[in-house]
C-alpha positions as CSV (number, residue, x, y, z in Angstrom):
1,M,92.9,85.3,74.0
2,A,92.0,89.3,73.5
3,V,94.4,91.6,75.8
4,S,93.9,95.3,75.9
5,D,96.1,97.7,73.9
6,R,96.5,99.7,77.0
7,R,98.0,95.7,78.2
8,A,99.2,95.0,74.9
9,E,101.6,98.3,75.3
10,K,102.5,97.6,78.9
11,F,103.8,94.4,77.5
12,R,105.7,95.7,74.7
13,R,107.4,98.5,76.8
14,V,108.7,95.1,79.5
15,L,110.5,93.5,76.9
16,A,111.9,96.3,74.7
17,S,113.6,96.3,78.8
18,R,114.6,92.6,79.6
19,Q,118.1,91.3,79.8
20,R,118.9,88.1,78.5
21,D,122.2,88.1,79.7
22,L,122.1,89.1,83.8
23,T,120.5,86.2,85.8
24,V,120.3,85.6,90.1
25,V,120.6,82.2,90.9
26,L,118.8,80.9,93.7
27,E,120.9,78.7,95.5
28,N,118.4,76.2,98.0
29,I,116.9,79.8,99.3
30,H,113.8,77.7,101.2
31,D,111.8,81.1,102.2
32,P,108.7,81.3,99.7
33,H,108.9,84.8,100.9
34,N,112.1,85.2,100.0
35,V,112.2,83.9,97.0
36,S,108.9,85.8,95.9
37,A,111.3,89.4,96.8
38,I,114.1,88.3,94.9
39,L,111.5,87.6,91.8
40,R,110.5,90.6,92.4
41,S,113.0,92.4,91.9
42,C,114.2,90.6,89.3
43,D,111.6,91.5,87.8
44,A,111.7,95.4,88.4
45,V,115.4,95.8,87.2
46,G,114.6,93.0,83.4
47,V,116.1,90.1,83.7
48,L,114.5,87.9,81.6
49,R,115.2,84.3,83.5
50,V,116.0,82.9,87.2
51,E,118.3,80.0,87.3
52,L,116.7,77.5,90.8
53,L,119.3,75.8,91.6
54,Y,117.9,73.3,94.8
55,T,120.0,70.3,96.0
56,L,119.5,70.1,99.2
57,E,115.9,72.0,99.4
58,K,112.5,71.4,97.8
59,F,111.7,74.6,95.5
60,P,109.2,76.7,97.6
61,K,105.7,77.8,96.7
62,I,105.3,81.2,95.3
63,G,102.0,83.1,96.4
64,R,100.8,85.9,94.0
65,K,100.7,88.1,96.2
66,S,103.5,87.5,98.2
67,S,105.9,87.9,95.0
68,S,102.7,90.3,93.4
69,S,103.1,87.6,90.4
70,A,106.4,88.8,89.3
71,N,106.8,84.9,88.8
72,K,104.3,84.8,86.4
73,W,106.5,87.4,83.8
74,L,110.2,85.3,85.0
75,D,111.2,82.3,82.8
76,R,112.5,80.2,85.3
77,R,115.2,76.7,84.4
78,R,115.7,74.2,87.3
79,H,119.1,73.2,87.9
80,T,119.8,70.1,90.6
81,S,124.0,70.3,90.5
82,V,126.5,73.3,91.0
83,A,128.1,72.2,88.6
84,A,125.8,71.8,85.8
85,C,123.8,75.4,86.6
86,Y,126.8,76.8,86.2
87,A,128.3,74.9,82.7
88,C,124.7,75.5,81.1
89,L,125.4,79.3,82.3
90,R,128.8,79.8,80.8
91,R,127.8,77.9,77.6
92,E,125.9,81.1,77.6
93,G,128.3,83.7,78.0
94,F,128.1,84.3,82.3
95,R,130.5,85.0,84.3
96,I,129.6,84.0,87.5
97,Y,129.5,86.3,90.8
98,A,128.3,84.3,93.8
99,T,127.7,86.0,97.5
100,R,130.8,85.2,99.5
101,L,132.6,86.9,102.7
102,G,136.2,86.8,102.5
103,E,139.7,87.6,101.9
104,S,139.2,87.2,97.9
105,A,135.1,89.1,98.0
106,R,135.6,91.6,95.3
107,S,133.2,94.7,96.2
108,L,129.8,94.8,94.8
109,Y,130.6,97.7,93.3
110,D,133.9,97.1,92.0
111,L,132.4,94.1,89.0
112,D,131.1,94.3,85.8
113,L,127.5,93.9,85.7
114,H,127.0,95.8,82.4
115,S,128.5,92.1,81.1
116,P,126.7,88.9,81.0
117,A,126.1,88.6,84.5
118,A,125.0,85.9,87.0
119,L,124.6,86.6,90.5
120,V,124.5,83.9,93.1
121,F,122.4,84.4,96.3
122,G,122.6,80.9,99.0
123,N,120.0,79.5,102.0
124,E,119.2,82.3,104.5
125,H,120.8,80.0,107.4
126,R,124.2,78.8,105.5
127,G,124.6,81.4,102.5
128,V,126.1,79.8,99.0
129,S,127.5,76.6,99.3
130,D,131.8,76.6,100.2
131,E,131.1,74.2,95.9
132,A,128.8,77.0,94.8
133,A,131.2,80.0,95.6
134,A,134.6,77.5,94.2
135,L,132.9,76.8,91.3
136,A,132.8,80.8,90.5
137,D,133.7,83.1,88.7
138,G,134.5,85.6,91.4
139,N,133.4,86.0,94.7
140,F,131.6,89.8,96.0
141,H,130.1,91.0,99.3
142,I,127.9,94.4,99.4
143,P,130.0,97.2,101.1
144,M,128.5,97.9,104.7
145,V,129.4,99.4,108.2
146,G,127.1,98.4,110.9
147,M,127.8,96.3,113.4
148,I,125.8,93.8,111.6
149,Q,127.4,92.3,108.2
150,S,124.5,90.6,107.0
151,L,121.6,91.6,105.2
152,N,118.2,89.5,104.2
153,V,119.1,87.9,101.0
154,S,116.0,89.8,99.6
155,V,118.1,92.9,100.4
156,A,121.6,91.7,99.4
157,A,119.4,90.6,96.0
158,A,118.4,93.7,95.2
159,V,121.1,95.0,95.9
160,A,122.8,94.2,93.8
161,L,120.6,93.8,91.2
162,Y,120.2,97.7,91.1
163,E,123.9,98.2,91.0
164,A,123.7,95.8,87.6
165,L,120.2,98.2,86.5
166,R,122.3,101.7,87.3
167,Q,125.4,99.8,85.3
168,R,123.3,99.2,82.4
169,L,121.7,102.4,82.4
170,N,124.8,104.1,82.6
171,A,126.6,101.7,79.9
172,G,123.5,102.4,77.9
173,K,121.8,99.2,77.1
174,F,117.9,100.0,77.3
175,A,118.3,102.5,74.7
176,T,117.9,100.1,71.9
177,P,115.6,96.7,73.2
178,P,117.8,94.3,73.6
179,L,116.0,91.2,72.7
180,P,115.8,90.8,68.8
181,A,112.6,92.0,67.8
182,G,111.3,88.0,66.9
183,E,112.0,87.1,70.2
184,R,110.0,90.1,71.6
185,E,107.1,89.1,69.9
186,G,107.1,85.1,70.2
187,L,107.3,86.6,74.4
188,F,104.6,88.7,73.8
189,D,102.4,85.8,72.7
190,D,103.5,83.8,75.2
191,W,102.8,86.4,78.2
192,V,99.5,86.6,76.6
193,R,98.4,83.4,76.6
194,R,99.6,83.8,80.7
């Protein structure tokens, strides 16, 4: 399939910023609008792949309109158990941080997010499961000063991802393309076919 020079340039520019060592884990998030919004934020900050951890809920159908087709440009990997998902991420060098209020939870702004990090976001009603929180390397919260002590899951993901982006920009992680040239070219070819 042929692609215009302008589109090819955009593909190459975006691929030069993709971060293999930043991901999100969506644990049983059932609202397709929330999933779509999270995928859109992932694309915006350069996430390469999203982890889909669905143990209780069915994976929601994602519409092109609500995600602005962001799901098209993200790799997705499915998991059916917390332990297997986390084991896979740890083999790849990720530290896993789950969103959870509690005394041991650290502020988002105290996390090292320029190192390999997986951020876990849970179901809209139940939050992150006890298992996902307990097996994580740490739990974090987003500081709030209002009456309500929670954000919509898609907003929470966006806030956390943009903190990761800020840290990574400050650390110079975008100064040179994070992915090797051969991998970028393979992804480019794949994107042309999408």
